[in-house]
C-alpha positions in Angstrom: -17.1 -11.1 -15.5 -18.5 -8.6 -12.9 -15.0 -7.5 -12.1 -15.0 -5.5 -15.4 -18.6 -4.2 -15.0 -17.7 -2.9 -11.4 -16.1 0.3 -12.6 -15.5 1.6 -9.1 -14.6 -1.7 -7.9 -16.9 -1.4 -5.0 -18.0 -5.1 -4.9 -14.5 -6.1 -6.0 -13.1 -4.2 -3.1 -15.8 -5.4 -0.4 -15.3 -8.8 -1.5 -11.4 -8.3 -1.0 -12.1 -6.8 2.8 -14.2 -9.6 3.7 -11.8 -12.2 2.8 -8.6 -10.3 3.9 -10.4 -10.1 7.6 -11.1 -13.6 7.3 -7.7 -14.7 6.6 -6.3 -12.6 9.3 -8.9 -14.2 11.8 -8.0 -17.3 10.9 -4.5 -16.8 11.7 -4.9 -15.8 15.4 -3.3 -12.6 14.9 -4.7 -9.0 16.3 -4.2 -5.7 15.0 -4.8 -2.1 15.8 -5.2 0.8 13.7 -4.5 4.4 14.2 -5.1 7.5 12.3 -8.4 6.6 10.5 -9.8 9.9 11.3 -6.7 11.2 8.6 -8.9 10.0 5.9 -11.9 10.7 3.9 -13.6 7.7 2.8 -14.6 9.1 -0.6 -11.2 10.8 -1.2 -8.6 9.1 -3.7 -5.1 8.6 -2.2 -1.9 6.9 -2.8 -1.1 4.8 0.0 2.8 4.0 0.7 3.5 1.4 3.0 6.5 -0.1 4.7 7.0 -4.0 3.4 8.2 -6.5 5.9 5.9 -9.6 5.6 3.6 -11.3 2.9 0.8 -10.4 5.9 1.4 -6.8 4.8 -1.1 -7.0 2.0 -3.8 -8.6 3.8 -3.4 -5.9 6.5 -3.4 -3.0 4.1 -6.7 -4.2 2.7 -8.4 -4.7 5.8 -7.1 -1.4 7.7 -7.5 0.9 4.9 -11.2 1.6 4.5 -11.2 3.2 1.3 -11.5 0.9 -2.1 -8.1 0.0 -3.0 -6.6 -1.4 -5.9 -2.9 -2.5 -6.3 -0.2 -2.1 -8.9 1.4 -5.3 -9.5 4.5 -6.4 -11.9 3.3 -7.8 -15.4 4.5 -11.3 -14.5 1.8 -12.1 -12.0 -0.7 -11.5 -15.0 0.8 -14.3 -16.7 -0.2 -17.2 -14.0 -3.2 -18.8 -15.1 -6.3 -18.1 -13.5 -4.6 -15.9 -10.7 -3.4 -13.5 -13.4 -7.0 -13.3 -14.9 -8.6 -12.6 -11.5 -5.9 -9.9 -11.2 -7.0 -8.1 -14.6 -10.8 -8.7 -13.6 -10.6 -6.9 -10.3 -8.8 -4.1 -12.0 -5.2 -4.2 -10.8 -2.7 -2.0 -12.6 0.0 -3.7 -14.6 3.5 -2.4 -14.4 6.2 -3.4 -16.8 9.7 -2.7 -15.7 11.6 -4.2 -18.6 13.1 -1.3 -20.0 12.8 2.9 -19.1 10.5 3.3 -22.0 8.0 0.3 -21.5 8.2 1.8 -17.5 7.2 5.0 -18.7 4.3 3.5 -20.6 3.4 1.6 -17.8 3.2 4.7 -15.4 1.1 6.8 -18.3 -1.3 3.9 -18.1 -1.4 3.9 -14.3 -2.0 7.8 -14.0 -4.6 7.7 -16.7 -6.6 4.7 -14.6 -6.2 6.7 -11.4 -7.5 9.7 -12.8 -10.4 8.3 -14.7 -11.5 6.1 -11.5 -12.7 6.6 -7.8 -10.3 4.2 -6.2 -7.3 4.7 -4.3 -4.0 2.5 -5.1 -1.4 0.8 -2.3 2.1 0.7 -3.2 5.2 -0.8 -1.4 7.8 1.7 -2.4 10.7 -0.7 -1.1 10.0 -3.0 -3.7 10.6 -6.0 -1.8 10.0 -7.3 1.6 12.8 -6.1 4.3 14.3 -9.3 5.9 15.3 -7.6 9.2 12.9 -4.7 9.8 15.1 -1.9 8.6 13.4 0.2 6.0 14.9 -0.2 2.4 15.6 2.4 0.0 12.6 3.7 -1.6 12.0 3.3 -5.4 10.8 6.7 -7.2 8.2 5.3 -9.6 5.2 5.5 -7.1 6.2 8.9 -6.3 6.4 9.9 -10.1 3.0 8.3 -10.1 1.3 10.7 -7.1 3.0 13.8 -8.8 1.5 13.0 -12.1 -2.2 12.3 -11.1 -1.9 15.0 -8.2 -3.2 12.7 -5.8 -2.1 12.9 -2.3 0.4 10.3 -0.6 -0.7 8.5 2.8 2.1 7.0 4.4 1.1 3.9 6.4 3.4 2.1 9.0 3.0 -1.5 9.9 4.9 -2.7 13.0 4.8 -6.6 14.1 4.1 -8.2 10.5 7.6 -9.2 10.2 7.8 -10.8 13.4 4.6 -12.4 12.8 5.5 -14.0 9.3 9.3 -12.9 8.4 10.2 -13.4 5.0 11.1 -17.0 3.7 9.2 -18.5 6.5 5.6 -20.2 6.6 4.8 -20.3 10.2 2.9 -17.5 11.4 3.4 -16.4 15.0 0.2 -15.1 16.9 1.2 -11.5 17.9 -0.5 -8.1 17.9 0.5 -5.9 14.7 0.1 -1.9 14.7 -1.2 -0.3 11.6 -0.5 3.7 11.6 -2.3 5.5 8.9 -0.8 8.9 8.7 -2.0 12.5 7.6 -2.1 12.9 3.4 1.1 14.6 1.9 -0.3 16.8 -0.9 1.1 16.6 -4.0 -1.0 19.5 -5.7 1.4 21.9 -7.7 4.3 19.5 -7.6 6.1 18.8 -10.9 8.5 15.7 -11.5 11.6 17.5 -10.2 9.8 17.5 -6.9 9.8 13.6 -6.4 12.9 13.2 -4.3 11.4 15.7 -1.9 8.4 13.9 -1.7 10.0 10.5 -1.1 11.9 11.9 1.7 8.8 13.4 3.5 7.1 9.9 3.0 10.4 8.0 4.1 10.8 10.4 7.4 6.8 9.8 8.3 7.4 5.9 8.2 10.7 5.9 9.9 9.6 8.3 12.7 6.5 6.0 13.4 8.6 3.0 13.4 10.8 4.6 15.9 8.2 5.6 18.2 5.9 2.3 17.8 9.3 0.5 18.7 9.9 2.6 22.1 6.2 2.7 23.1 4.9 -0.7 22.2 3.6 -1.3 25.6 2.7 2.5 26.2 0.4 4.9 24.6 0.7 4.8 20.7 2.0 8.3 19.4 1.2 9.1 15.9 4.0 11.2 14.3 2.9 13.5 11.6 5.7 15.3 9.2 
């Protein structure tokens, strides 16, 4: 019940971070977070992350210090208990059935974000990559960013796919790197700029993946567009 009363999701997000931290530690996985100084804790952002593993959700929750709420497809809200918990936690429902309904979902998401203080985390690939290669980005999250005028923060996760690949259930103990890059402003952009915004974000993540793969045992280099 307190989920609905917790308007800014401070309690929900605190509980989520404690739970996610415990889950990560219980696996024996270690992680490094780079770029935290790029964020302001009280600012709102739309975080965009690559997606290789089910661990990415936990890593996003523990690595990002801001209060974050996820966008989730509507089917998940129909799952007994789990769906209720998602709704109570303030997760934003996205319906992809047809273009008209999808637009309504974006309208609702924009309204929710503009009238709140929390950020959101999106995986623009839409599904997990099986080989570590970055999949094409879907445009919905970038349209949401432009319409809400919230800055986008590229998030790059390296190593999660090796720790827990898609379709596997055994977690391999390894070190994971999470890079939080500089915000990309959307101020003054309109819907026609969505492709440019998408490519800016994608370029940052690709460059970080390349840098981190080549410098895994050296000092990590943070790329900024």
